[in-house]
N, C-alpha and C positions, 0 to 999 in steps of 0.2 A: 647819459645812461641809467636804466631803469633803476637802477640799487644804487648806486655812489653819484649821482647828480652828474658826474665828470661829462666834458665835453670834448675829450681827446679821444676819437671814437677813430677806427681804421675798417673798411671795408673787407670782410672775409671772403665772402664767396655771394657771386652774382649769379642767381637762376634764371633770370632775364623776368618778362611780366607775367602773371598768370591770374587767372582768375578765382573766386575763392573754391579751396578744394572739396570741402564737405558741401557746396550748394548742386547736387544733383539737378540737372533740369526736367519740367515736363515738355510733351513733342509741341506745345502752344509756342513755348518760351524759345524753340529753339532758332525762332528768325527775329529775336530782338537784340539789340546789341549788348554783346557781352562785355563787362566792363574788366577790363586786368590791372593791376598795380606790379608796382617790382616788390620782386622776392626776393631780398638782400639780405643775409645775414653779417651783422656790425659786431667788431667786438672790441670791446673797453679797453684800454690801453693803461688804465687807472687800476681798476678791479679785477678786470680779467672776465665779465661777464658779456656774455654773447647775445644778441638781441637781432628783434627784424627790423629796420630801419623806418617800414612804414605800418604804421600802426590803420585798418581798415576798422573803422567805428563798429563796437559789438553788435549794433541793433542790424547793420547789415547783414553780420557776420551771422548770427542767430535767430535775428526776428524777423526779416523780409522776407523768407521762406524758409520752406516747413525743413527741420534740422535732420539728418539722417542717421548722425550717432546714436545709437541705442545700445545699454550693456546688457542686455539680456539676451541681445540676436543670436551671439557665439557663445556655444561650449566651453571655449577657451576661455572666453571672457570668464562666464558663470564660475567655474573653476577659479580662477584667479583672485576673485571678489571674496569669493568663499574662505581661501587661504588667508587675504590681508585682513577680511574681519578677525578670524580667529588667533591671526600673529596681534594684532592688537588689544584684541580681550583680551589674552594671557598676559603679555608685555605690564599692560599701562593698567592690570587689575579693573575692567570693566565690571562694572555691577550690574544687576538687575534693576531695572528704575533709572540707570543714567542714562543721559540725554547726549544722542550724536548726532550730531548736524553734518550735513553732505553739502556740499558747496559742488555748483554742477554734479547734481546728481542724477542725471539721466532719469532711465526710467524706473529707480530706486533700488538696482541690482545688490551695490554693496547695503545698502540701510537695511535691504528685507534678510542678508545675513545675518546682521550686529544683532538684529530682532530674533530671529529662528534660533542663534547661538547663544545670544549673551542676555538673553529680555532686554532689551534696552529698548529707551522709547526714541524713537527715530522723527527727523524732521529734512527734508532733503529740499534746497534749493536749485530752482532750475529756471533758465531764461527761457528757453525756447518753449513757446507755447506748445508744439503738437506733443512734444516730448514729455512736458509736466500733465498736461493731461490723460499719457497712457500711465505715468508717475500715477496717478490720483487714480486711475482706472485699475491700479495693481496694488489698492489700500496703503498708498504709501501718501503720508501727510507731506505737501510740498507746497512750497512758496514760488509761484510762479512769477521770477524776478533775477533781475542782477544783483549781486551781492554788494549792497551797500547799506546805508541808513534804512530805509523802508525796510528791506528783507531784516535786517537784524532787529527790527522793533517788531516784527515779528516773530520773529525765535524768542526774543526776550520775553514773549507769553507763555513759554512752552517754560523758561528757568534758560539758567546758565547749563551751557554744556559741557560736561566731562571730555568729550573729544569732537574735534572738528577734523573731517576730513576733506581732501578733495584730489580726486584721481585724474589726470590730465588735463587739468582746466587752471592752475595756477600758474600754467606757461602762458596762459590765455589771457591772464590779466594786464591791462594799460600802466594803469597806475599803483602799483605793488604797496607805497605807503601805504595808502588810502585804505588796501584791500585790508592790510597786514593793523593797523590800528579796529579796522570795523572788528577783524577778527576778532584779537588779544579783548575788545569789549563785551564779545558773546561767550567767550571762553571762563572757567572757571578759574581761580588761582592756582588749582593742582592740574589743571586741564592741559589737554595735549593738542596740540596743531599738529596734525599726519598729511603729508602731499606726497602723493607719486609722480612723478614726472618722468620723460626720456630726459636721457643723460648726456651732456654735450661730449665727456671721455666717450662712450660707445658710438654715439654718431660719427664722430671722427674715426675711430679704429675700425669700425663698420663701412666707412665710406655711404652711411645713409643721409645721404642728402635727400632723400623723399618724406623723412621726418619733419624737413625743414618745410612749413605753407603758411599760409597768410591767416588764418586759423591760431596760430604759434607767434606768440610776440617774444618770448623769451625763452633760451636753451640754456639751462641753468648746470653749473657746476657748483662742487663742494667748495671749494674755497672760495669765492665770492660769495658765496650764502654764508658759508662761517662770519664773516666781518658783518655781513647786513644783517644778521639778527644780534647784531650784541648792541644794534643802537635802538635795541625795543625791549634789550635788559631777557632777551631768548638767548637759549644752548642750546644748542644740535642735539640731544640726547640718545638717538638712534640712525643710524645710517645702514642703509640693506641696498644690496646692485641687484638686480635679477633680469629674465630676458625677456620680459612680458613688453610686447609692442616690439620688440629688436632691440629691446636694451633699456632699461628703466633703474631710478632710484628712488627708494624709497627712504621719506628724510621725516623724523619727529624732533620737534621741538618745545621745550618749555619754558617756565618762568624760573630761573635759577636748575637746581641740579647740578648732575657731572657731566661734561661732553663726554662725548663717546669715543672711545681710541679710533672708532672705524673713522671718524674724522679724518685725524692724521694721516691713516692709510690712505683715506681717497685722494687727501692732498697732496701725498707724496706721489702718489699712482699721476695726478694731472700734471705735475710736475713734470715729471720723469717722461711723459708721453708729448711734454712742451705743448698741451694745451693752449695756454697762454700765449704765444710765439707765434710773429706775423707768417714764418715762414711755415708751419705747419699749414696755414689755410693758402698759402699757394703752393705748395705741395696739393693739396688736398683738390685743390681748384684744376688741377693738371688732370688728377687722375679721375674726378669727374668726369670731364671731358671725354676721356679715354674710353672710361664708361660707357658713355653714350654713342661714340661712334662703334664699339664692340655689340653691343645691344641691336643695333640698328643695323649692323654687319650680317647678324644671325637671323634677325627676324628676314631681311630683304632675298637673301640666301635661301631662305622657306619659303619666302614669297613667291621668285623665280622659279624653284623646283615642281610647281603644283602647287604645293601646300596651303592649307586653310587653317589661319591661324584667329585663335580666340583667347582671350583672358579670362583669366581665375580670378574671383576676388573684388568685387568693387570698392575697393578698401582707398580712404582720404589720402594715404600716401602714393598710392596709385596714382594719382591724378598729377600730382609734381613729376612724378618718372615721366608720364605720358608728355604733359605737356614740353617739360623739358627737353625730354628726345624727340618730340613731334612726330610722336604716335597717334595715329588718328585711325577711322574707319575706315582708310585705303590700306592698312596694316592689319589691323583687328576686325574680323566681321562682328561681333560683340563680346561681352563680358558677362561672365553670370556671377550670379550670388543670390543669397539665401535668402538677405533680407526682404521683406515686402515693401520697408521703406525705399529700397533702392529698383526693384524689380519693376520695370515700363517706364523707367527715367535714361538719362541720358548723362554721360559723362561730364562734367564743365569743361570750356574748353575746346575740349579732343570730340565731343558730340557723339561718341560711342553707345550705342543701345545697350542696355540691359537687361539681361535674360535668367530665368530660372535657369541651376542645372540642368534640366530636364532638355533644354534645347541642344544642348551637345549632341551629334549624330555623329555616325562612322564617318561622315565630309572629314570629320575637320583632324586636322593631322599632327598641330603644335598647340601649346596651352601656356600663355605667360603667368605666372604664378604671381601675379601683384602684390598682396599682402606677401613679403616672403619670407618674414618673420614667421608665417606657419605652415613654411612649404611642406614640410614633412607630412602634416596633418592633413593638407588638401590633397597630395597625393594618396595617402593614406584611405581617404574617403572617395577619391575617383579614381583611382588606378585600375580599381580591381575590377568598376563596371566598365571603364575604357581602356582595353590594356594595350591598346595598339595607338595610344595619345602619347605624342612626345612632350616633356614637363620642362619647359623654360624657366627655372628660379634664377630672378638677379640680384643673386646672393651677392653682396659688394664686399665680405672681408678680403683687408692686403693682405 
């Protein structure tokens, strides 16, 4: 177990073999052999932590190919990170000149919000070469490296941080103990570590199996984390649930302090949902299979009826859905996206071309919305332009 080191692990969900979900392919890569890895979620029977069964080396995940995630490419993301910076600034009492370090900082969207709103000194740590370069072009000081002793030594030159953040990156870490030790070494004694990750409770309740992919190594719940942080002398001082990315939790930890009442409330909800019971995942597996059959039937019926189907949004989670369900370019003609980092490339595994929104024509009859968590936003954006388009939103809440 990544948290308690127990070897008493059980298979919770098996989604088969998948390629890296965030590695979109260039045309010349389509003829190369594509490596697939087991995509399985394990559950620790000792502490309740959920994790991947196979950890792909981080260099393969983030450095062998251009990384595609860009925190500034979506209006929804920009607004979310602006809210996050405002929340942390007020709650922690961030002062002008205080240092904020963001681990997995992408192009610096969150850090720019801290700098603008609080006058904070900012420093990003980002391992993907192309993304770190984009951050530097955005005038965000960025260390192009994985978080570890080398990166922490560079951070130390700027002083210790009042706040260290990590958004959708703490769940990408293989060695969590080493990560935490390095983080605490870079944090002021009165500092706070704030991370935001997909919430296991939401994953199960929404049947959001597509938020499971190889870049993710852990699927966090509050009860296991509550015990985990105690061994570092840390207390969870704040917990907030939100709907970003289909259901996330924002957790703040600090040395000493008072544990937030929200911790007990979350643990009670997790236990009431039987989040740590094997039977919960047996039921979930059956529901995931039924979802696959239902979605494929809907797409096949549309295709048999002469329909032309496309995908909307080349989201990373969409690649789990496409590869698990066996959806390829025989069902989806293409997928549209607004990101220049994805347009012109192909989806991993399914090899569906990614085109700009302008590629949609009157011949298209159906659109499968892959980032279902922003389905309403995308319908509002595209619906008025294409009034005859029938949207299929694979919202999986049971």
